[in-house]
C-alpha positions as CSV (number, residue, x, y, z in Angstrom):
1,M,3.2,18.6,-21.2
2,E,0.6,18.7,-18.9
3,E,-1.9,21.0,-18.0
4,V,-2.9,22.0,-14.6
5,Q,-6.1,24.2,-14.0
6,T,-7.1,25.6,-10.5
7,K,-10.0,26.9,-9.2
8,E,-9.1,30.5,-10.1
9,S,-7.4,30.5,-13.5
10,A,-7.2,29.0,-16.7
11,P,-5.1,26.0,-17.3
12,L,-1.1,26.5,-16.4
13,E,1.6,25.0,-18.6
14,V,3.9,22.5,-16.4
15,K,7.2,22.2,-17.9
16,Y,9.5,19.3,-16.4
17,M,13.4,19.2,-16.1
18,P,15.1,17.0,-18.4
19,V,16.7,14.3,-16.3
20,S,20.6,14.1,-16.5
21,K,22.2,10.9,-17.5
22,A,24.0,10.7,-14.0
23,Q,20.6,11.1,-12.5
24,Q,19.1,8.0,-14.4
25,K,22.1,6.1,-13.9
26,S,21.5,6.8,-10.2
27,V,18.0,5.7,-10.2
28,H,19.0,2.3,-12.0
29,K,21.4,1.3,-9.7
30,Y,19.1,2.1,-6.5
31,V,16.4,0.2,-8.1
32,K,18.5,-2.7,-9.3
33,N,20.2,-3.0,-5.5
34,N,16.7,-2.5,-3.8
35,Y,13.9,-4.2,-5.6
36,D,13.7,-7.4,-7.2
37,R,12.0,-7.3,-11.0
38,M,8.9,-9.8,-11.8
39,E,7.4,-10.1,-15.4
40,L,3.3,-10.6,-15.3
41,T,1.4,-11.7,-18.0
42,V,-2.2,-11.4,-18.2
43,Q,-4.7,-12.0,-21.1
44,K,-5.3,-9.3,-23.6
45,G,-7.5,-6.5,-22.6
46,R,-6.7,-7.0,-18.9
47,K,-3.7,-5.0,-19.2
48,D,-6.2,-1.9,-19.6
49,L,-8.7,-2.8,-16.9
50,I,-6.0,-3.5,-14.5
51,K,-4.6,0.0,-15.0
52,A,-7.7,1.7,-15.3
53,H,-8.6,-0.1,-12.0
54,A,-5.4,1.4,-9.9
55,E,-5.7,4.6,-11.7
56,A,-9.3,5.0,-10.2
57,R,-7.9,4.1,-6.9
58,G,-5.3,6.6,-7.1
59,E,-2.4,3.9,-7.6
60,S,0.4,3.2,-10.1
61,T,-0.6,-0.3,-11.4
62,N,2.7,-1.8,-10.2
63,A,1.4,-0.1,-6.6
64,F,-1.7,-1.9,-7.1
65,I,-0.2,-5.3,-8.1
66,G,1.8,-5.2,-4.9
67,R,-1.0,-4.3,-2.8
68,A,-3.3,-7.0,-4.3
69,I,-0.6,-10.0,-4.0
70,Q,0.5,-8.4,-0.3
71,E,-3.8,-8.2,0.7
72,T,-3.6,-11.8,-0.5
73,M,-0.9,-13.3,1.3
74,E,-2.3,-11.8,4.3
75,R,-5.8,-13.4,3.6
76,D,-4.6,-17.0,2.8
77,T,-2.0,-17.2,5.8
78,G,-4.1,-15.0,8.4
79,G,-1.5,-12.4,9.0
80,P,0.9,-9.9,7.5
81,Q,4.2,-11.3,5.4
82,E,7.3,-10.2,6.4
83,A,9.9,-8.8,3.9
84,A,12.8,-11.1,3.4
85,G,15.8,-9.7,5.6
86,A,13.0,-8.2,8.1
87,P,13.7,-8.9,11.9
88,A,11.4,-11.9,12.7
89,G,8.6,-10.8,14.5
90,V,8.8,-7.1,14.8
91,G,5.6,-5.5,14.8
92,V,3.9,-8.4,13.4
93,V,0.7,-9.9,14.8
94,S,-0.9,-12.9,13.1
95,L,-5.0,-12.7,13.1
96,P,-7.2,-15.7,12.4
97,P,-8.7,-15.0,8.9
98,E,-11.8,-13.9,10.7
99,A,-10.6,-11.3,12.8
100,L,-8.3,-9.9,10.0
101,K,-11.4,-9.7,7.8
102,M,-13.4,-8.0,10.6
103,A,-10.1,-5.6,11.6
104,Q,-10.0,-4.7,7.8
105,E,-13.7,-3.7,7.5
106,A,-13.4,-1.9,10.9
107,A,-10.4,0.0,10.1
108,Q,-11.7,1.2,6.7
109,A,-15.1,2.0,8.4
110,A,-13.2,4.2,10.9
111,G,-10.9,5.8,7.8
112,E,-7.8,4.1,9.1
113,G,-5.2,1.6,8.1
114,V,-5.2,-1.8,10.0
115,P,-2.2,-1.1,11.6
116,Q,-3.8,2.0,13.7
117,F,-6.7,1.0,14.0
118,V,-5.8,-2.4,15.7
119,A,-3.4,-0.5,18.0
120,R,-6.2,1.6,19.0
121,A,-8.4,-1.0,19.7
122,I,-5.5,-2.4,21.6
123,E,-5.1,1.2,23.9
124,S,-8.6,1.2,24.5
125,R,-9.4,-2.3,25.8
126,A,-6.3,-2.1,27.8
127,A,-7.8,1.1,29.3
128,L,-11.2,-0.8,29.7
129,D,-9.4,-3.3,31.4
130,E,-7.2,-1.5,33.8
131,Q,-10.4,0.4,35.1
132,E,-12.4,-2.6,35.9
133,R,-9.2,-3.7,37.8
134,G,-9.9,-0.7,40.0
C-alpha cells in the first residue's frame, strides 16, 4: 500500500481494489487490438537511468521512450510523423528542421505545446496581415 500525505494531515493509507479476471482479460484484449509491442535491449545499468529520467519528468518509461522516438523522427524528417491508418495530411504541417527547432524552443518558453504555439502564431500573423491590408 502507498502512503499519501496532505499538508494538513498525517500520511493516509491508500487501498487499491483488486482487479478482477474479467477486467484483466478486457484490458489485455484492448491492448492486443490497439497497440504493437516491441522489445528494447539496453546495456546493463541504462534501464535504471532511463526509468529515473522518465520519472523525473513525470512520465512512465514507456511514455518517455515513445516521446523520444516521436521527437527524433520529427527532427530527422523535419515534421510530425503520422500513425499508420491516419488520414494523410490531416492536421499535419511539415517544417524545415531549423523552423521546427525554433518553434519547439519558443513553444517551451511560452509554456505551450508546439501545435498550440504554431496555431497561435499563425492566427497572430494572419490578424497583422489583415490589418496591413486595410
